[in-house]
N, CA, C and O atoms as a GROMACS GRO file, in nm:
protein
  364
    1UNK      N    1   9.211   8.768  11.302
    1UNK     CA    2   9.152   8.800  11.174
    1UNK      C    3   9.118   8.949  11.170
    1UNK      O    4   9.066   9.003  11.267
    2UNK      N    5   9.147   9.013  11.058
    2UNK     CA    6   9.125   9.158  11.044
    2UNK      C    7   8.976   9.187  11.029
    2UNK      O    8   8.901   9.105  10.976
    3UNK      N    9   8.932   9.306  11.076
    3UNK     CA   10   8.793   9.344  11.059
    3UNK      C   11   8.759   9.357  10.911
    3UNK      O   12   8.845   9.388  10.828
    4UNK      N   13   8.633   9.332  10.878
    4UNK     CA   14   8.589   9.341  10.740
    4UNK      C   15   8.575   9.487  10.699
    4UNK      O   16   8.535   9.572  10.778
    5UNK      N   17   8.610   9.516  10.572
    5UNK     CA   18   8.599   9.652  10.519
    5UNK      C   19   8.453   9.688  10.497
    5UNK      O   20   8.370   9.602  10.467
    6UNK      N   21   8.423   9.816  10.511
    6UNK     CA   22   8.290   9.867  10.481
    6UNK      C   23   8.264   9.853  10.332
    6UNK      O   24   8.358   9.847  10.252
    7UNK      N   25   8.138   9.849  10.295
    7UNK     CA   26   8.100   9.831  10.155
    7UNK      C   27   8.109   9.964  10.079
    7UNK      O   28   8.007  10.025  10.048
    8UNK      N   29   8.230  10.005  10.051
    8UNK     CA   30   8.250  10.126   9.971
    8UNK      C   31   8.345  10.089   9.858
    8UNK      O   32   8.449  10.027   9.879
    9UNK      N   33   8.306  10.128   9.736
    9UNK     CA   34   8.390  10.101   9.620
    9UNK      C   35   8.425  10.234   9.555
    9UNK      O   36   8.337  10.316   9.527
   10UNK      N   37   8.552  10.254   9.531
   10UNK     CA   38   8.597  10.377   9.468
   10UNK      C   39   8.593  10.363   9.317
   10UNK      O   40   8.635  10.261   9.262
   11UNK      N   41   8.541  10.465   9.251
   11UNK     CA   42   8.536  10.470   9.105
   11UNK      C   43   8.629  10.583   9.060
   11UNK      O   44   8.605  10.700   9.090
   12UNK      N   45   8.733  10.547   8.988
   12UNK     CA   46   8.832  10.645   8.945
   12UNK      C   47   8.806  10.682   8.800
   12UNK      O   48   8.802  10.596   8.712
   13UNK      N   49   8.790  10.812   8.774
   13UNK     CA   50   8.771  10.864   8.638
   13UNK      C   51   8.900  10.933   8.597
   13UNK      O   52   8.926  11.047   8.638
   14UNK      N   53   8.979  10.866   8.517
   14UNK     CA   54   9.110  10.918   8.477
   14UNK      C   55   9.098  11.039   8.383
   14UNK      O   56   9.197  11.109   8.361
   15UNK      N   57   8.980  11.063   8.328
   15UNK     CA   58   8.962  11.176   8.236
   15UNK      C   59   8.897  11.296   8.303
   15UNK      O   60   8.869  11.396   8.237
   16UNK      N   61   8.873  11.288   8.432
   16UNK     CA   62   8.798  11.394   8.501
   16UNK      C   63   8.879  11.522   8.522
   16UNK      O   64   8.822  11.630   8.538
   17UNK      N   65   9.012  11.510   8.522
   17UNK     CA   66   9.095  11.627   8.552
   17UNK      C   67   9.114  11.646   8.702
   17UNK      O   68   9.188  11.736   8.743
   18UNK      N   69   9.049  11.562   8.784
   18UNK     CA   70   9.064  11.568   8.929
   18UNK      C   71   9.168  11.465   8.969
   18UNK      O   72   9.163  11.350   8.925
   19UNK      N   73   9.263  11.506   9.053
   19UNK     CA   74   9.368  11.414   9.098
   19UNK      C   75   9.305  11.288   9.158
   19UNK      O   76   9.202  11.295   9.226
   20UNK      N   77   9.367  11.175   9.132
   20UNK     CA   78   9.313  11.046   9.177
   20UNK      C   79   9.293  11.043   9.328
   20UNK      O   80   9.189  10.996   9.375
   21UNK      N   81   9.391  11.093   9.404
   21UNK     CA   82   9.375  11.088   9.550
   21UNK      C   83   9.258  11.173   9.595
   21UNK      O   84   9.189  11.139   9.692
   22UNK      N   85   9.233  11.286   9.525
   22UNK     CA   86   9.119  11.371   9.561
   22UNK      C   87   8.987  11.303   9.528
   22UNK      O   88   8.887  11.324   9.597
   23UNK      N   89   8.985  11.222   9.422
   23UNK     CA   90   8.864  11.147   9.391
   23UNK      C   91   8.830  11.051   9.506
   23UNK      O   92   8.714  11.036   9.542
   24UNK      N   93   8.932  10.988   9.562
   24UNK     CA   94   8.910  10.898   9.675
   24UNK      C   95   8.862  10.976   9.796
   24UNK      O   96   8.769  10.934   9.865
   25UNK      N   97   8.924  11.091   9.823
   25UNK     CA   98   8.881  11.176   9.934
   25UNK      C   99   8.736  11.219   9.915
   25UNK      O  100   8.655  11.208  10.008
   26UNK      N  101   8.702  11.267   9.796
   26UNK     CA  102   8.566  11.315   9.769
   26UNK      C  103   8.464  11.202   9.781
   26UNK      O  104   8.356  11.222   9.836
   27UNK      N  105   8.497  11.085   9.728
   27UNK     CA  106   8.404  10.972   9.734
   27UNK      C  107   8.386  10.923   9.878
   27UNK      O  108   8.277  10.880   9.916
   28UNK      N  109   8.492  10.928   9.956
   28UNK     CA  110   8.481  10.889  10.097
   28UNK      C  111   8.391  10.988  10.171
   28UNK      O  112   8.306  10.948  10.250
   29UNK      N  113   8.410  11.117  10.146
   29UNK     CA  114   8.327  11.219  10.210
   29UNK      C  115   8.180  11.202  10.171
   29UNK      O  116   8.091  11.219  10.254
   30UNK      N  117   8.155  11.169  10.044
   30UNK     CA  118   8.018  11.146  10.000
   30UNK      C  119   7.957  11.026  10.074
   30UNK      O  120   7.842  11.032  10.117
   31UNK      N  121   8.035  10.920  10.090
   31UNK     CA  122   7.987  10.802  10.164
   31UNK      C  123   7.959  10.837  10.310
   31UNK      O  124   7.866  10.783  10.370
   32UNK      N  125   8.039  10.927  10.366
   32UNK     CA  126   8.017  10.972  10.504
   32UNK      C  127   7.889  11.055  10.514
   32UNK      O  128   7.814  11.043  10.610
   33UNK      N  129   7.865  11.139  10.413
   33UNK     CA  130   7.744  11.222  10.412
   33UNK      C  131   7.618  11.136  10.399
   33UNK      O  132   7.516  11.164  10.463
   34UNK      N  133   7.626  11.032  10.317
   34UNK     CA  134   7.509  10.948  10.289
   34UNK      C  135   7.486  10.839  10.392
   34UNK      O  136   7.385  10.769  10.387
   35UNK      N  137   7.579  10.824  10.486
   35UNK     CA  138   7.565  10.720  10.587
   35UNK      C  139   7.608  10.582  10.540
   35UNK      O  140   7.584  10.483  10.609
   36UNK      N  141   7.673  10.575  10.424
   36UNK     CA  142   7.728  10.447  10.376
   36UNK      C  143   7.842  10.404  10.467
   36UNK      O  144   7.859  10.286  10.496
   37UNK      N  145   7.918  10.503  10.513
   37UNK     CA  146   8.025  10.479  10.611
   37UNK      C  147   7.983  10.541  10.743
   37UNK      O  148   7.931  10.652  10.748
   38UNK      N  149   8.007  10.468  10.851
   38UNK     CA  150   7.972  10.515  10.984
   38UNK      C  151   8.091  10.500  11.077
   38UNK      O  152   8.183  10.423  11.047
   39UNK      N  153   8.092  10.573  11.189
   39UNK     CA  154   8.204  10.561  11.282
   39UNK      C  155   8.231  10.415  11.319
   39UNK      O  156   8.140  10.338  11.349
   40UNK      N  157   8.359  10.379  11.314
   40UNK     CA  158   8.400  10.243  11.345
   40UNK      C  159   8.419  10.156  11.222
   40UNK      O  160   8.486  10.052  11.229
   41UNK      N  161   8.362  10.196  11.108
   41UNK     CA  162   8.380  10.119  10.986
   41UNK      C  163   8.525  10.126  10.941
   41UNK      O  164   8.591  10.229  10.955
   42UNK      N  165   8.575  10.014  10.887
   42UNK     CA  166   8.711  10.011  10.833
   42UNK      C  167   8.706  10.038  10.684
   42UNK      O  168   8.629   9.976  10.611
   43UNK      N  169   8.789  10.132  10.639
   43UNK     CA  170   8.801  10.158  10.496
   43UNK      C  171   8.873  10.041  10.431
   43UNK      O  172   8.947   9.968  10.498
   44UNK      N  173   8.853  10.022  10.300
   44UNK     CA  174   8.929   9.918  10.232
   44UNK      C  175   9.078   9.944  10.248
   44UNK      O  176   9.122  10.058  10.254
   45UNK      N  177   9.156   9.836  10.256
   45UNK     CA  178   9.301   9.853  10.265
   45UNK      C  179   9.353   9.909  10.135
   45UNK      O  180   9.287   9.902  10.031
   46UNK      N  181   9.474   9.965  10.140
   46UNK     CA  182   9.536  10.015  10.018
   46UNK      C  183   9.544   9.904   9.915
   46UNK      O  184   9.518   9.926   9.797
   47UNK      N  185   9.580   9.785   9.959
   47UNK     CA  186   9.589   9.671   9.866
   47UNK      C  187   9.455   9.642   9.800
   47UNK      O  188   9.449   9.617   9.679
   48UNK      N  189   9.347   9.645   9.877
   48UNK     CA  190   9.214   9.620   9.820
   48UNK      C  191   9.177   9.725   9.717
   48UNK      O  192   9.121   9.693   9.612
   49UNK      N  193   9.208   9.852   9.746
   49UNK     CA  194   9.177   9.959   9.652
   49UNK      C  195   9.261   9.944   9.526
   49UNK      O  196   9.211   9.961   9.414
   50UNK      N  197   9.389   9.913   9.542
   50UNK     CA  198   9.478   9.894   9.427
   50UNK      C  199   9.427   9.781   9.339
   50UNK      O  200   9.424   9.794   9.216
   51UNK      N  201   9.387   9.670   9.400
   51UNK     CA  202   9.336   9.556   9.322
   51UNK      C  203   9.209   9.592   9.246
   51UNK      O  204   9.187   9.542   9.136
   52UNK      N  205   9.125   9.676   9.304
   52UNK     CA  206   8.997   9.712   9.242
   52UNK      C  207   9.011   9.822   9.137
   52UNK      O  208   8.931   9.829   9.043
   53UNK      N  209   9.112   9.909   9.152
   53UNK     CA  210   9.120  10.027   9.066
   53UNK      C  211   9.247  10.037   8.982
   53UNK      O  212   9.255  10.119   8.891
   54UNK      N  213   9.347   9.956   9.012
   54UNK     CA  214   9.476   9.958   8.941
   54UNK      C  215   9.546  10.094   8.954
   54UNK      O  216   9.605  10.142   8.858
   55UNK      N  217   9.539  10.154   9.073
   55UNK     CA  218   9.613  10.278   9.098
   55UNK      C  219   9.730  10.248   9.191
   55UNK      O  220   9.738  10.141   9.250
   56UNK      N  221   9.820  10.344   9.203
   56UNK     CA  222   9.939  10.328   9.286
   56UNK      C  223   9.899  10.326   9.435
   56UNK      O  224   9.817  10.407   9.478
   57UNK      N  225   9.957  10.234   9.512
   57UNK     CA  226   9.924  10.229   9.655
   57UNK      C  227   9.954  10.359   9.728
   57UNK      O  228   9.884  10.394   9.824
   58UNK      N  229  10.057  10.431   9.686
   58UNK     CA  230  10.089  10.558   9.750
   58UNK      C  231   9.978  10.661   9.731
   58UNK      O  232   9.960  10.749   9.816
   59UNK      N  233   9.904  10.650   9.621
   59UNK     CA  234   9.791  10.740   9.597
   59UNK      C  235   9.681  10.715   9.699
   59UNK      O  236   9.622  10.809   9.752
   60UNK      N  237   9.654  10.589   9.727
   60UNK     CA  238   9.553  10.554   9.828
   60UNK      C  239   9.597  10.605   9.964
   60UNK      O  240   9.518  10.664  10.038
   61UNK      N  241   9.723  10.582   9.998
   61UNK     CA  242   9.774  10.626  10.128
   61UNK      C  243   9.770  10.778  10.141
   61UNK      O  244   9.742  10.830  10.249
   62UNK      N  245   9.797  10.849  10.031
   62UNK     CA  246   9.789  10.996  10.033
   62UNK      C  247   9.645  11.040  10.063
   62UNK      O  248   9.623  11.132  10.142
   63UNK      N  249   9.549  10.975  10.000
   63UNK     CA  250   9.408  11.008  10.023
   63UNK      C  251   9.370  10.981  10.169
   63UNK      O  252   9.305  11.063  10.232
   64UNK      N  253   9.412  10.866  10.222
   64UNK     CA  254   9.380  10.831  10.359
   64UNK      C  255   9.447  10.927  10.457
   64UNK      O  256   9.388  10.961  10.560
   65UNK      N  257   9.570  10.970  10.427
   65UNK     CA  258   9.638  11.068  10.514
   65UNK      C  259   9.562  11.200  10.515
   65UNK      O  260   9.550  11.264  10.620
   66UNK      N  261   9.510  11.242  10.399
   66UNK     CA  262   9.433  11.366  10.392
   66UNK      C  263   9.305  11.353  10.475
   66UNK      O  264   9.269  11.445  10.549
   67UNK      N  265   9.237  11.242  10.464
   67UNK     CA  266   9.116  11.220  10.544
   67UNK      C  267   9.148  11.217  10.693
   67UNK      O  268   9.069  11.264  10.775
   68UNK      N  269   9.263  11.162  10.727
   68UNK     CA  270   9.306  11.160  10.868
   68UNK      C  271   9.338  11.301  10.916
   68UNK      O  272   9.302  11.338  11.028
   69UNK      N  273   9.404  11.379  10.831
   69UNK     CA  274   9.437  11.517  10.866
   69UNK      C  275   9.309  11.597  10.894
   69UNK      O  276   9.307  11.684  10.981
   70UNK      N  277   9.203  11.566  10.820
   70UNK     CA  278   9.075  11.636  10.838
   70UNK      C  279   8.994  11.580  10.955
   70UNK      O  280   8.885  11.630  10.984
   71UNK      N  281   9.046  11.478  11.022
   71UNK     CA  282   8.979  11.423  11.140
   71UNK      C  283   8.864  11.328  11.109
   71UNK      O  284   8.784  11.298  11.198
   72UNK      N  285   8.855  11.282  10.985
   72UNK     CA  286   8.744  11.195  10.947
   72UNK      C  287   8.773  11.048  10.970
   72UNK      O  288   8.682  10.969  10.996
   73UNK      N  289   8.900  11.011  10.960
   73UNK     CA  290   8.940  10.871  10.980
   73UNK      C  291   9.063  10.867  11.069
   73UNK      O  292   9.128  10.968  11.092
   74UNK      N  293   9.093  10.747  11.119
   74UNK     CA  294   9.216  10.728  11.195
   74UNK      C  295   9.280  10.597  11.153
   74UNK      O  296   9.211  10.496  11.136
   75UNK      N  297   9.411  10.600  11.139
   75UNK     CA  298   9.486  10.479  11.106
   75UNK      C  299   9.521  10.408  11.236
   75UNK      O  300   9.567  10.471  11.332
   76UNK      N  301   9.498  10.278  11.240
   76UNK     CA  302   9.534  10.196  11.356
   76UNK      C  303   9.636  10.094  11.308
   76UNK      O  304   9.604  10.002  11.232
   77UNK      N  305   9.757  10.112  11.352
   77UNK     CA  306   9.868  10.028  11.306
   77UNK      C  307   9.834   9.879  11.315
   77UNK      O  308   9.795   9.828  11.420
   78UNK      N  309   9.851   9.812  11.203
   78UNK     CA  310   9.826   9.669  11.198
   78UNK      C  311   9.679   9.629  11.184
   78UNK      O  312   9.648   9.512  11.166
   79UNK      N  313   9.589   9.727  11.192
   79UNK     CA  314   9.446   9.698  11.184
   79UNK      C  315   9.378   9.758  11.062
   79UNK      O  316   9.290   9.696  11.004
   80UNK      N  317   9.420   9.878  11.023
   80UNK     CA  318   9.359   9.945  10.909
   80UNK      C  319   9.325  10.090  10.939
   80UNK      O  320   9.370  10.147  11.038
   81UNK      N  321   9.244  10.147  10.851
   81UNK     CA  322   9.200  10.285  10.864
   81UNK      C  323   9.050  10.284  10.892
   81UNK      O  324   8.972  10.223  10.819
   82UNK      N  325   9.012  10.354  10.999
   82UNK     CA  326   8.874  10.348  11.048
   82UNK      C  327   8.809  10.486  11.049
   82UNK      O  328   8.876  10.587  11.071
   83UNK      N  329   8.678  10.488  11.023
   83UNK     CA  330   8.600  10.612  11.026
   83UNK      C  331   8.590  10.661  11.170
   83UNK      O  332   8.557  10.585  11.261
   84UNK      N  333   8.619  10.790  11.189
   84UNK     CA  334   8.605  10.852  11.322
   84UNK      C  335   8.471  10.922  11.335
   84UNK      O  336   8.408  10.916  11.440
   85UNK      N  337   8.428  10.989  11.227
   85UNK     CA  338   8.301  11.062  11.234
   85UNK      C  339   8.240  11.072  11.095
   85UNK      O  340   8.310  11.059  10.994
   86UNK      N  341   8.109  11.096  11.090
   86UNK     CA  342   8.040  11.108  10.962
   86UNK      C  343   8.022  11.256  10.929
   86UNK      O  344   8.058  11.344  11.007
   87UNK      N  345   7.967  11.281  10.813
   87UNK     CA  346   7.935  11.417  10.772
   87UNK      C  347   7.785  11.436  10.760
   87UNK      O  348   7.739  11.547  10.734
   88UNK      N  349   7.708  11.331  10.778
   88UNK     CA  350   7.564  11.338  10.764
   88UNK      C  351   7.498  11.418  10.874
   88UNK      O  352   7.502  11.380  10.991
   89UNK      N  353   7.437  11.529  10.838
   89UNK     CA  354   7.363  11.610  10.933
   89UNK      C  355   7.447  11.680  11.038
   89UNK      O  356   7.393  11.741  11.130
   90UNK      N  357   7.578  11.671  11.025
   90UNK     CA  358   7.665  11.736  11.124
   90UNK      C  359   7.672  11.885  11.096
   90UNK      O  360   7.680  11.925  10.979
   91UNK      N  361   7.670  11.968  11.200
   91UNK     CA  362   7.680  12.113  11.179
   91UNK      C  363   7.817  12.153  11.129
   91UNK      O  364   7.842  12.271  11.106
   0.00000   0.00000   0.00000
């Protein structure tokens, strides 16, 4: 059985002028700053985000790849995408 996703819900504002994938990146970083997400937490799967927001799965994957590039999360094949580090109080 797959690990349960952390309690984070993405809110997409299609009128904001900010690219959808960047909204996911920004909201994830905010959750990391506030301690909503902690190391070891699993992010929602692309499918879960798509079902909740009706966005393209590739958009979710692009956001997760950007977060991985920044060293904040890591993808574990067959398991999901997990938080590596938080932003709360970090220098």
